SEFIZA-3560 file (N, C-alpha, C; in Angstrom, 3 decimals):
REM SEFIZA-3560
<numar><xx>86.414</xx><yy>94.800</yy><zz>85.493</zz><atom>N</atom></numar>
<numar><xx>86.862</xx><yy>95.113</yy><zz>84.162</zz><atom>CA</atom></numar>
<numar><xx>88.383</xx><yy>95.035</yy><zz>84.075</zz><atom>C</atom></numar>
<numar><xx>89.105</xx><yy>95.711</yy><zz>84.925</zz><atom>N</atom></numar>
<numar><xx>90.556</xx><yy>95.610</yy><zz>84.939</zz><atom>CA</atom></numar>
<numar><xx>91.232</xx><yy>96.702</yy><zz>84.122</zz><atom>C</atom></numar>
<numar><xx>92.530</xx><yy>96.548</yy><zz>83.996</zz><atom>N</atom></numar>
<numar><xx>93.351</xx><yy>97.534</yy><zz>83.303</zz><atom>CA</atom></numar>
<numar><xx>93.217</xx><yy>97.424</yy><zz>81.793</zz><atom>C</atom></numar>
<numar><xx>93.237</xx><yy>98.581</yy><zz>81.129</zz><atom>N</atom></numar>
<numar><xx>93.395</xx><yy>98.576</yy><zz>79.677</zz><atom>CA</atom></numar>
<numar><xx>94.861</xx><yy>98.231</yy><zz>79.414</zz><atom>C</atom></numar>
<numar><xx>95.153</xx><yy>97.690</yy><zz>78.247</zz><atom>N</atom></numar>
<numar><xx>96.504</xx><yy>97.227</yy><zz>77.936</zz><atom>CA</atom></numar>
<numar><xx>97.548</xx><yy>98.320</yy><zz>78.125</zz><atom>C</atom></numar>
<numar><xx>97.315</xx><yy>99.513</yy><zz>77.617</zz><atom>N</atom></numar>
<numar><xx>98.279</xx><yy>100.589</yy><zz>77.747</zz><atom>CA</atom></numar>
<numar><xx>98.502</xx><yy>100.995</yy><zz>79.191</zz><atom>C</atom></numar>
<numar><xx>97.433</xx><yy>101.038</yy><zz>79.956</zz><atom>N</atom></numar>
<numar><xx>97.540</xx><yy>101.402</yy><zz>81.372</zz><atom>CA</atom></numar>
<numar><xx>98.270</xx><yy>100.319</yy><zz>82.148</zz><atom>C</atom></numar>
<numar><xx>97.966</xx><yy>99.078</yy><zz>81.848</zz><atom>N</atom></numar>
<numar><xx>98.634</xx><yy>97.958</yy><zz>82.519</zz><atom>CA</atom></numar>
<numar><xx>100.139</xx><yy>98.055</yy><zz>82.323</zz><atom>C</atom></numar>
<numar><xx>100.554</xx><yy>98.277</yy><zz>81.092</zz><atom>N</atom></numar>
<numar><xx>101.983</xx><yy>98.370</yy><zz>80.801</zz><atom>CA</atom></numar>
<numar><xx>102.622</xx><yy>99.577</yy><zz>81.487</zz><atom>C</atom></numar>
<numar><xx>101.892</xx><yy>100.693</yy><zz>81.525</zz><atom>N</atom></numar>
<numar><xx>102.420</xx><yy>101.886</yy><zz>82.180</zz><atom>CA</atom></numar>
<numar><xx>102.599</xx><yy>101.647</yy><zz>83.676</zz><atom>C</atom></numar>
<numar><xx>101.631</xx><yy>101.001</yy><zz>84.315</zz><atom>N</atom></numar>
<numar><xx>101.748</xx><yy>100.704</yy><zz>85.743</zz><atom>CA</atom></numar>
<numar><xx>102.915</xx><yy>99.751</yy><zz>85.984</zz><atom>C</atom></numar>
<numar><xx>103.006</xx><yy>98.715</yy><zz>85.181</zz><atom>N</atom></numar>
<numar><xx>104.102</xx><yy>97.755</yy><zz>85.349</zz><atom>CA</atom></numar>
<numar><xx>105.465</xx><yy>98.415</yy><zz>85.152</zz><atom>C</atom></numar>
<numar><xx>105.581</xx><yy>99.280</yy><zz>84.151</zz><atom>N</atom></numar>
<numar><xx>106.850</xx><yy>99.980</yy><zz>83.926</zz><atom>CA</atom></numar>
<numar><xx>107.207</xx><yy>100.857</yy><zz>85.116</zz><atom>C</atom></numar>
<numar><xx>106.232</xx><yy>101.553</yy><zz>85.648</zz><atom>N</atom></numar>
<numar><xx>106.486</xx><yy>102.410</yy><zz>86.818</zz><atom>CA</atom></numar>
<numar><xx>106.903</xx><yy>101.574</yy><zz>88.017</zz><atom>C</atom></numar>
<numar><xx>106.241</xx><yy>100.447</yy><zz>88.225</zz><atom>N</atom></numar>
<numar><xx>106.590</xx><yy>99.586</yy><zz>89.356</zz><atom>CA</atom></numar>
<numar><xx>107.975</xx><yy>98.967</yy><zz>89.188</zz><atom>C</atom></numar>
<numar><xx>108.331</xx><yy>98.618</yy><zz>87.974</zz><atom>N</atom></numar>
<numar><xx>109.689</xx><yy>98.099</yy><zz>87.734</zz><atom>CA</atom></numar>
<numar><xx>110.737</xx><yy>99.168</yy><zz>88.032</zz><atom>C</atom></numar>
<numar><xx>110.412</xx><yy>100.408</yy><zz>87.670</zz><atom>N</atom></numar>
<numar><xx>111.313</xx><yy>101.525</yy><zz>87.957</zz><atom>CA</atom></numar>
<numar><xx>111.472</xx><yy>101.704</yy><zz>89.465</zz><atom>C</atom></numar>
<numar><xx>110.364</xx><yy>101.622</yy><zz>90.185</zz><atom>N</atom></numar>
<numar><xx>110.408</xx><yy>101.738</yy><zz>91.646</zz><atom>CA</atom></numar>
<numar><xx>111.252</xx><yy>100.610</yy><zz>92.230</zz><atom>C</atom></numar>
<numar><xx>111.056</xx><yy>99.405</yy><zz>91.711</zz><atom>N</atom></numar>
<numar><xx>111.829</xx><yy>98.263</yy><zz>92.195</zz><atom>CA</atom></numar>
<numar><xx>113.334</xx><yy>98.518</yy><zz>92.024</zz><atom>C</atom></numar>
<numar><xx>113.719</xx><yy>99.047</yy><zz>90.878</zz><atom>N</atom></numar>
<numar><xx>115.121</xx><yy>99.371</yy><zz>90.636</zz><atom>CA</atom></numar>
<numar><xx>115.619</xx><yy>100.463</yy><zz>91.572</zz><atom>C</atom></numar>
<numar><xx>114.758</xx><yy>101.445</yy><zz>91.826</zz><atom>N</atom></numar>
<numar><xx>115.140</xx><yy>102.526</yy><zz>92.738</zz><atom>CA</atom></numar>
<numar><xx>115.344</xx><yy>101.991</yy><zz>94.148</zz><atom>C</atom></numar>
<numar><xx>114.483</xx><yy>101.098</yy><zz>94.595</zz><atom>N</atom></numar>
<numar><xx>114.609</xx><yy>100.542</yy><zz>95.943</zz><atom>CA</atom></numar>
<numar><xx>115.892</xx><yy>99.715</yy><zz>96.048</zz><atom>C</atom></numar>
<numar><xx>116.209</xx><yy>98.951</yy><zz>95.041</zz><atom>N</atom></numar>
<numar><xx>117.468</xx><yy>98.197</yy><zz>95.053</zz><atom>CA</atom></numar>
<numar><xx>118.659</xx><yy>99.152</yy><zz>95.098</zz><atom>C</atom></numar>
<numar><xx>118.558</xx><yy>100.247</yy><zz>94.358</zz><atom>N</atom></numar>
<numar><xx>119.612</xx><yy>101.252</yy><zz>94.388</zz><atom>CA</atom></numar>
<numar><xx>119.765</xx><yy>101.866</yy><zz>95.774</zz><atom>C</atom></numar>
<numar><xx>118.657</xx><yy>102.105</yy><zz>96.444</zz><atom>N</atom></numar>
<numar><xx>118.693</xx><yy>102.647</yy><zz>97.804</zz><atom>CA</atom></numar>
<numar><xx>119.379</xx><yy>101.656</yy><zz>98.745</zz><atom>C</atom></numar>
<numar><xx>119.055</xx><yy>100.392</yy><zz>98.594</zz><atom>N</atom></numar>
<numar><xx>119.694</xx><yy>99.372</yy><zz>99.427</zz><atom>CA</atom></numar>
<numar><xx>121.205</xx><yy>99.364</yy><zz>99.214</zz><atom>C</atom></numar>
<numar><xx>121.637</xx><yy>99.472</yy><zz>97.955</zz><atom>N</atom></numar>
<numar><xx>123.079</xx><yy>99.511</yy><zz>97.661</zz><atom>CA</atom></numar>
<numar><xx>123.734</xx><yy>100.733</yy><zz>98.289</zz><atom>C</atom></numar>
<numar><xx>123.051</xx><yy>101.881</yy><zz>98.182</zz><atom>N</atom></numar>
<numar><xx>123.604</xx><yy>103.098</yy><zz>98.779</zz><atom>CA</atom></numar>
<numar><xx>123.837</xx><yy>102.913</yy><zz>100.279</zz><atom>C</atom></numar>
<numar><xx>122.869</xx><yy>102.325</yy><zz>100.944</zz><atom>N</atom></numar>
<numar><xx>122.991</xx><yy>102.111</yy><zz>102.389</zz><atom>CA</atom></numar>
<numar><xx>124.123</xx><yy>101.136</yy><zz>102.690</zz><atom>C</atom></numar>
<numar><xx>124.178</xx><yy>100.050</yy><zz>101.915</zz><atom>N</atom></numar>
<numar><xx>125.248</xx><yy>99.062</yy><zz>102.110</zz><atom>CA</atom></numar>
<numar><xx>126.626</xx><yy>99.680</yy><zz>101.896</zz><atom>C</atom></numar>
<numar><xx>126.715</xx><yy>100.635</yy><zz>100.977</zz><atom>N</atom></numar>
<numar><xx>127.990</xx><yy>101.287</yy><zz>100.667</zz><atom>CA</atom></numar>
<numar><xx>128.306</xx><yy>102.437</yy><zz>101.621</zz><atom>C</atom></numar>
<numar><xx>127.396</xx><yy>102.710</yy><zz>102.547</zz><atom>N</atom></numar>
<numar><xx>127.634</xx><yy>103.754</yy><zz>103.523</zz><atom>CA</atom></numar>
<numar><xx>127.427</xx><yy>105.166</yy><zz>102.989</zz><atom>C</atom></numar>
<numar><xx>126.527</xx><yy>105.318</yy><zz>102.030</zz><atom>N</atom></numar>
<numar><xx>126.254</xx><yy>106.636</yy><zz>101.445</zz><atom>CA</atom></numar>
<numar><xx>125.703</xx><yy>107.589</yy><zz>102.504</zz><atom>C</atom></numar>
<numar><xx>125.870</xx><yy>108.863</yy><zz>102.243</zz><atom>N</atom></numar>
<numar><xx>125.370</xx><yy>109.899</yy><zz>103.147</zz><atom>CA</atom></numar>
<numar><xx>123.846</xx><yy>109.847</yy><zz>103.209</zz><atom>C</atom></numar>
<numar><xx>123.311</xx><yy>110.096</yy><zz>104.379</zz><atom>N</atom></numar>
<numar><xx>121.856</xx><yy>110.044</yy><zz>104.589</zz><atom>CA</atom></numar>
<numar><xx>121.112</xx><yy>110.976</yy><zz>103.646</zz><atom>C</atom></numar>
<numar><xx>121.698</xx><yy>112.116</yy><zz>103.322</zz><atom>N</atom></numar>
<numar><xx>121.041</xx><yy>113.068</yy><zz>102.418</zz><atom>CA</atom></numar>
<numar><xx>120.800</xx><yy>112.438</yy><zz>101.045</zz><atom>C</atom></numar>
<numar><xx>121.791</xx><yy>111.707</yy><zz>100.551</zz><atom>N</atom></numar>
<numar><xx>121.653</xx><yy>111.058</yy><zz>99.247</zz><atom>CA</atom></numar>
<numar><xx>120.592</xx><yy>109.956</yy><zz>99.310</zz><atom>C</atom></numar>
<numar><xx>120.611</xx><yy>109.192</yy><zz>100.394</zz><atom>N</atom></numar>
<numar><xx>119.618</xx><yy>108.119</yy><zz>100.565</zz><atom>CA</atom></numar>
<numar><xx>118.213</xx><yy>108.723</yy><zz>100.652</zz><atom>C</atom></numar>
<numar><xx>118.063</xx><yy>109.781</yy><zz>101.428</zz><atom>N</atom></numar>
<numar><xx>116.755</xx><yy>110.421</yy><zz>101.583</zz><atom>CA</atom></numar>
<numar><xx>116.229</xx><yy>110.918</yy><zz>100.241</zz><atom>C</atom></numar>
<numar><xx>117.111</xx><yy>111.467</yy><zz>99.434</zz><atom>N</atom></numar>
<numar><xx>116.715</xx><yy>111.956</yy><zz>98.109</zz><atom>CA</atom></numar>
<numar><xx>116.199</xx><yy>110.813</yy><zz>97.240</zz><atom>C</atom></numar>
<numar><xx>116.868</xx><yy>109.687</yy><zz>97.294</zz><atom>N</atom></numar>
<numar><xx>116.450</xx><yy>108.536</yy><zz>96.493</zz><atom>CA</atom></numar>
<numar><xx>115.159</xx><yy>107.916</yy><zz>97.025</zz><atom>C</atom></numar>
<numar><xx>114.970</xx><yy>107.932</yy><zz>98.343</zz><atom>N</atom></numar>
<numar><xx>113.715</xx><yy>107.442</yy><zz>98.925</zz><atom>CA</atom></numar>
<numar><xx>112.553</xx><yy>108.314</yy><zz>98.454</zz><atom>C</atom></numar>
<numar><xx>112.772</xx><yy>109.620</yy><zz>98.441</zz><atom>N</atom></numar>
<numar><xx>111.726</xx><yy>110.538</yy><zz>97.967</zz><atom>CA</atom></numar>
<numar><xx>111.374</xx><yy>110.255</yy><zz>96.503</zz><atom>C</atom></numar>
<numar><xx>112.390</xx><yy>110.024</yy><zz>95.678</zz><atom>N</atom></numar>
<numar><xx>112.147</xx><yy>109.731</yy><zz>94.265</zz><atom>CA</atom></numar>
<numar><xx>111.353</xx><yy>108.428</yy><zz>94.102</zz><atom>C</atom></numar>
<numar><xx>111.695</xx><yy>107.417</yy><zz>94.876</zz><atom>N</atom></numar>
<numar><xx>110.979</xx><yy>106.139</yy><zz>94.800</zz><atom>CA</atom></numar>
<numar><xx>109.540</xx><yy>106.301</yy><zz>95.275</zz><atom>C</atom></numar>
<numar><xx>109.359</xx><yy>107.074</yy><zz>96.331</zz><atom>N</atom></numar>
<numar><xx>108.000</xx><yy>107.312</yy><zz>96.848</zz><atom>CA</atom></numar>
<numar><xx>107.149</xx><yy>108.041</yy><zz>95.813</zz><atom>C</atom></numar>
<numar><xx>107.736</xx><yy>109.026</yy><zz>95.157</zz><atom>N</atom></numar>
<numar><xx>107.016</xx><yy>109.785</yy><zz>94.128</zz><atom>CA</atom></numar>
<numar><xx>106.615</xx><yy>108.860</yy><zz>92.972</zz><atom>C</atom></numar>
<numar><xx>107.532</xx><yy>108.001</yy><zz>92.562</zz><atom>N</atom></numar>
<numar><xx>107.243</xx><yy>107.058</yy><zz>91.474</zz><atom>CA</atom></numar>
<numar><xx>106.156</xx><yy>106.069</yy><zz>91.878</zz><atom>C</atom></numar>
<numar><xx>106.187</xx><yy>105.597</yy><zz>93.112</zz><atom>N</atom></numar>
<numar><xx>105.163</xx><yy>104.668</yy><zz>93.587</zz><atom>CA</atom></numar>
<numar><xx>103.805</xx><yy>105.365</yy><zz>93.677</zz><atom>C</atom></numar>
<numar><xx>103.799</xx><yy>106.611</yy><zz>94.118</zz><atom>N</atom></numar>
<numar><xx>102.550</xx><yy>107.379</yy><zz>94.156</zz><atom>CA</atom></numar>
<numar><xx>101.949</xx><yy>107.526</yy><zz>92.759</zz><atom>C</atom></numar>
<numar><xx>102.797</xx><yy>107.759</yy><zz>91.765</zz><atom>N</atom></numar>
<numar><xx>102.302</xx><yy>107.896</yy><zz>90.388</zz><atom>CA</atom></numar>
<numar><xx>101.661</xx><yy>106.600</yy><zz>89.909</zz><atom>C</atom></numar>
<numar><xx>102.264</xx><yy>105.474</yy><zz>90.226</zz><atom>N</atom></numar>
<numar><xx>101.678</xx><yy>104.181</yy><zz>89.857</zz><atom>CA</atom></numar>
<numar><xx>100.365</xx><yy>103.976</yy><zz>90.607</zz><atom>C</atom></numar>
<numar><xx>100.342</xx><yy>104.344</yy><zz>91.869</zz><atom>N</atom></numar>
<numar><xx>99.132</xx><yy>104.202</yy><zz>92.665</zz><atom>CA</atom></numar>
<numar><xx>97.980</xx><yy>105.023</yy><zz>92.123</zz><atom>C</atom></numar>
<numar><xx>98.271</xx><yy>106.200</yy><zz>91.611</zz><atom>N</atom></numar>
<numar><xx>97.217</xx><yy>107.042</yy><zz>91.039</zz><atom>CA</atom></numar>
<numar><xx>96.609</xx><yy>106.399</yy><zz>89.806</zz><atom>C</atom></numar>
<numar><xx>97.427</xx><yy>105.747</yy><zz>89.004</zz><atom>N</atom></numar>
<numar><xx>96.898</xx><yy>105.044</yy><zz>87.832</zz><atom>CA</atom></numar>
<numar><xx>95.999</xx><yy>103.885</yy><zz>88.253</zz><atom>C</atom></numar>
<numar><xx>96.415</xx><yy>103.159</yy><zz>89.279</zz><atom>N</atom></numar>
<numar><xx>95.607</xx><yy>102.043</yy><zz>89.787</zz><atom>CA</atom></numar>
<numar><xx>94.298</xx><yy>102.572</yy><zz>90.364</zz><atom>C</atom></numar>
<numar><xx>94.362</xx><yy>103.657</yy><zz>91.123</zz><atom>N</atom></numar>
<numar><xx>93.158</xx><yy>104.253</yy><zz>91.684</zz><atom>CA</atom></numar>
<numar><xx>92.197</xx><yy>104.699</yy><zz>90.588</zz><atom>C</atom></numar>
<numar><xx>92.729</xx><yy>105.327</yy><zz>89.548</zz><atom>N</atom></numar>
<numar><xx>91.884</xx><yy>105.781</yy><zz>88.440</zz><atom>CA</atom></numar>
<numar><xx>91.165</xx><yy>104.600</yy><zz>87.785</zz><atom>C</atom></numar>
<numar><xx>91.868</xx><yy>103.504</yy><zz>87.607</zz><atom>N</atom></numar>
<numar><xx>91.254</xx><yy>102.302</yy><zz>87.023</zz><atom>CA</atom></numar>
<numar><xx>90.151</xx><yy>101.775</yy><zz>87.941</zz><atom>C</atom></numar>
<numar><xx>90.443</xx><yy>101.698</yy><zz>89.217</zz><atom>N</atom></numar>
<numar><xx>89.466</xx><yy>101.199</yy><zz>90.183</zz><atom>CA</atom></numar>
<numar><xx>88.211</xx><yy>102.078</yy><zz>90.206</zz><atom>C</atom></numar>
<numar><xx>88.431</xx><yy>103.383</yy><zz>90.250</zz><atom>N</atom></numar>
<numar><xx>87.284</xx><yy>104.296</yy><zz>90.283</zz><atom>CA</atom></numar>
<numar><xx>86.456</xx><yy>104.187</yy><zz>89.005</zz><atom>C</atom></numar>
<numar><xx>87.115</xx><yy>104.138</yy><zz>87.863</zz><atom>N</atom></numar>
<numar><xx>86.389</xx><yy>104.031</yy><zz>86.596</zz><atom>CA</atom></numar>
<numar><xx>85.559</xx><yy>102.754</yy><zz>86.551</zz><atom>C</atom></numar>
<numar><xx>86.149</xx><yy>101.641</yy><zz>86.981</zz><atom>N</atom></numar>
<numar><xx>85.420</xx><yy>100.374</yy><zz>87.001</zz><atom>CA</atom></numar>
<numar><xx>84.230</xx><yy>100.419</yy><zz>87.958</zz><atom>C</atom></numar>
<numar><xx>84.459</xx><yy>100.972</yy><zz>89.140</zz><atom>N</atom></numar>
<numar><xx>83.401</xx><yy>101.005</yy><zz>90.158</zz><atom>CA</atom></numar>
<numar><xx>82.248</xx><yy>101.900</yy><zz>89.750</zz><atom>C</atom></numar>
<numar><xx>82.569</xx><yy>103.041</yy><zz>89.177</zz><atom>N</atom></numar>
<numar><xx>81.508</xx><yy>103.962</yy><zz>88.738</zz><atom>CA</atom></numar>
<numar><xx>80.745</xx><yy>103.367</yy><zz>87.557</zz><atom>C</atom></numar>
<numar><xx>81.465</xx><yy>102.758</yy><zz>86.621</zz><atom>N</atom></numar>
<numar><xx>80.815</xx><yy>102.152</yy><zz>85.458</zz><atom>CA</atom></numar>
<numar><xx>79.881</xx><yy>101.014</yy><zz>85.872</zz><atom>C</atom></numar>
<numar><xx>80.254</xx><yy>100.280</yy><zz>86.903</zz><atom>N</atom></numar>
<numar><xx>79.429</xx><yy>99.160</yy><zz>87.365</zz><atom>CA</atom></numar>
<numar><xx>78.378</xx><yy>99.608</yy><zz>88.374</zz><atom>C</atom></numar>
<numar><xx>78.317</xx><yy>100.906</yy><zz>88.645</zz><atom>N</atom></numar>
<numar><xx>77.379</xx><yy>101.485</yy><zz>89.611</zz><atom>CA</atom></numar>
<numar><xx>77.582</xx><yy>100.911</yy><zz>91.011</zz><atom>C</atom></numar>
<numar><xx>78.814</xx><yy>100.493</yy><zz>91.300</zz><atom>N</atom></numar>
<numar><xx>79.143</xx><yy>99.984</yy><zz>92.635</zz><atom>CA</atom></numar>
<numar><xx>79.523</xx><yy>101.119</yy><zz>93.583</zz><atom>C</atom></numar>
<numar><xx>79.702</xx><yy>102.315</yy><zz>93.025</zz><atom>N</atom></numar>
<numar><xx>80.178</xx><yy>103.425</yy><zz>93.824</zz><atom>CA</atom></numar>
<numar><xx>79.509</xx><yy>104.711</yy><zz>93.351</zz><atom>C</atom></numar>
<numar><xx>79.087</xx><yy>105.501</yy><zz>94.302</zz><atom>N</atom></numar>
<numar><xx>78.491</xx><yy>106.787</yy><zz>93.956</zz><atom>CA</atom></numar>
<numar><xx>79.594</xx><yy>107.801</yy><zz>93.692</zz><atom>C</atom></numar>
<numar><xx>79.224</xx><yy>108.923</yy><zz>93.106</zz><atom>N</atom></numar>
<numar><xx>80.205</xx><yy>109.981</yy><zz>92.879</zz><atom>CA</atom></numar>
<numar><xx>80.798</xx><yy>110.456</yy><zz>94.205</zz><atom>C</atom></numar>
<numar><xx>79.981</xx><yy>110.559</yy><zz>95.228</zz><atom>N</atom></numar>
<numar><xx>80.460</xx><yy>111.005</yy><zz>96.542</zz><atom>CA</atom></numar>
<numar><xx>81.497</xx><yy>110.033</yy><zz>97.098</zz><atom>C</atom></numar>
<numar><xx>81.217</xx><yy>108.733</yy><zz>96.961</zz><atom>N</atom></numar>
<numar><xx>82.176</xx><yy>107.725</yy><zz>97.436</zz><atom>CA</atom></numar>
<numar><xx>83.483</xx><yy>107.813</yy><zz>96.662</zz><atom>C</atom></numar>
<numar><xx>83.397</xx><yy>108.071</yy><zz>95.360</zz><atom>N</atom></numar>
<numar><xx>84.592</xx><yy>108.211</yy><zz>94.545</zz><atom>CA</atom></numar>
<numar><xx>85.411</xx><yy>109.424</yy><zz>94.990</zz><atom>C</atom></numar>
<numar><xx>84.729</xx><yy>110.518</yy><zz>95.231</zz><atom>N</atom></numar>
<numar><xx>85.419</xx><yy>111.734</yy><zz>95.688</zz><atom>CA</atom></numar>
<numar><xx>86.080</xx><yy>111.486</yy><zz>97.044</zz><atom>C</atom></numar>
<numar><xx>85.380</xx><yy>110.826</yy><zz>97.952</zz><atom>N</atom></numar>
<numar><xx>85.946</xx><yy>110.525</yy><zz>99.254</zz><atom>CA</atom></numar>
<numar><xx>87.203</xx><yy>109.644</yy><zz>99.132</zz><atom>C</atom></numar>
<numar><xx>87.163</xx><yy>108.686</yy><zz>98.220</zz><atom>N</atom></numar>
<numar><xx>88.311</xx><yy>107.814</yy><zz>98.029</zz><atom>CA</atom></numar>
<numar><xx>89.497</xx><yy>108.601</yy><zz>97.487</zz><atom>C</atom></numar>
<numar><xx>89.246</xx><yy>109.505</yy><zz>96.560</zz><atom>N</atom></numar>
<numar><xx>90.320</xx><yy>110.331</yy><zz>96.008</zz><atom>CA</atom></numar>
<numar><xx>90.945</xx><yy>111.194</yy><zz>97.107</zz><atom>C</atom></numar>
<numar><xx>90.121</xx><yy>111.753</yy><zz>97.953</zz><atom>N</atom></numar>
<numar><xx>90.618</xx><yy>112.583</yy><zz>99.056</zz><atom>CA</atom></numar>
<numar><xx>91.475</xx><yy>111.759</yy><zz>100.009</zz><atom>C</atom></numar>
<numar><xx>91.043</xx><yy>110.548</yy><zz>100.327</zz><atom>N</atom></numar>
<numar><xx>91.802</xx><yy>109.680</yy><zz>101.230</zz><atom>CA</atom></numar>
<numar><xx>93.119</xx><yy>109.248</yy><zz>100.619</zz><atom>C</atom></numar>
<numar><xx>93.124</xx><yy>109.077</yy><zz>99.313</zz><atom>N</atom></numar>
<numar><xx>94.323</xx><yy>108.598</yy><zz>98.626</zz><atom>CA</atom></numar>
<numar><xx>95.375</xx><yy>109.666</yy><zz>98.665</zz><atom>C</atom></numar>
//
């Protein structure tokens, strides 16, 4: 089935934000920024990527359950692993 239009755009926007954050982290390192500042920005990028991943997971689970390709137990196990 795939992404609904609104979800697709939200995931893409989040990923673009992560991409910008990673480029910013690279610049910080190139400029010799303090490790504390770099670590803070890495955490922010990781959090943003996790948020995008959760949207993708939700889409995947919804599609799989709707198509009866996955049981509720399998869906719960996947959420726990994620």
